[in-house]
C-alpha positions as CSV (number, residue, x, y, z in Angstrom):
1,M,-6.9,-9.3,-38.2
2,A,-6.6,-7.0,-35.1
3,T,-4.2,-7.8,-32.3
4,Q,-5.5,-7.3,-28.8
5,L,-3.2,-6.8,-25.8
6,L,-4.4,-7.9,-22.4
7,K,-2.7,-7.0,-19.1
8,K,-3.3,-9.2,-16.1
9,Q,-2.8,-7.5,-12.7
10,E,-3.2,-9.3,-9.4
11,Y,-3.8,-7.6,-6.1
12,V,-4.7,-8.5,-2.6
13,N,-7.7,-6.8,-1.1
14,G,-8.1,-7.0,2.7
15,S,-9.5,-5.0,5.6
16,I,-8.5,-3.9,9.1
17,T,-11.3,-3.4,11.7
18,L,-10.8,-1.6,15.0
19,N,-13.5,-2.2,17.6
20,L,-13.6,-0.1,20.7
21,I,-15.4,-1.6,23.7
22,D,-16.5,0.1,26.9
23,R,-14.9,-2.1,29.5
24,K,-17.4,-1.3,32.3
25,E,-20.4,-2.0,30.2
26,N,-18.8,-4.6,28.0
27,K,-20.4,-3.0,24.9
28,L,-19.2,-2.0,21.5
29,V,-19.0,1.8,21.4
30,W,-17.3,2.4,18.1
31,S,-16.1,0.4,15.1
32,G,-14.0,1.5,12.1
33,T,-12.8,-0.4,9.0
34,A,-10.3,0.4,6.3
35,E,-10.2,-1.7,3.1
36,G,-7.5,-2.0,0.5
37,D,-4.1,-3.7,-0.1
38,I,-3.2,-4.0,3.6
39,Y,-0.4,-6.4,2.6
40,D,1.5,-3.8,0.7
41,P,5.2,-4.6,1.4
42,L,5.9,-0.9,1.8
43,H,3.8,-0.8,5.0
44,I,4.2,-4.4,6.4
45,S,7.3,-3.4,8.4
46,S,5.7,-0.2,9.8
47,D,4.9,-0.2,13.5
48,L,1.3,0.8,12.7
49,H,-0.2,0.4,9.3
50,P,-1.4,3.6,7.6
51,A,-4.9,2.1,7.4
52,V,-5.1,2.2,11.2
53,H,-4.3,5.9,11.1
54,R,-7.0,6.5,8.5
55,I,-9.5,4.7,10.8
56,L,-8.5,6.6,13.9
57,D,-8.8,9.9,11.9
58,E,-12.6,9.1,11.8
59,Y,-12.9,8.4,15.5
60,P,-15.5,10.9,16.7
61,V,-14.7,11.2,20.3
62,K,-14.5,14.6,22.0
63,P,-13.6,15.2,25.6
64,L,-16.7,15.2,27.8
65,M,-15.3,17.9,30.1
66,K,-12.2,19.8,30.7
67,R,-9.9,18.5,33.4
68,S,-9.1,21.0,36.2
69,H,-5.8,19.2,37.0
70,K,-2.9,17.9,35.0
71,I,-2.3,14.2,34.4
72,R,1.2,13.1,35.1
């Protein structure tokens, strides 16, 4: 009779969604979502979860024009 080994692994799957809204038009202009183990204890105490950085890496905005003056 063969012996079968089973391994049970539990994990939490969640998601973080960032919605960017044009305040003047009150319209959604961009949305990004990251999925995975967002409750990983290694990242819970971080100021900003690495998933947020991954979402923002995909943010497609480029400046519309070059500014001729410096912003203070």
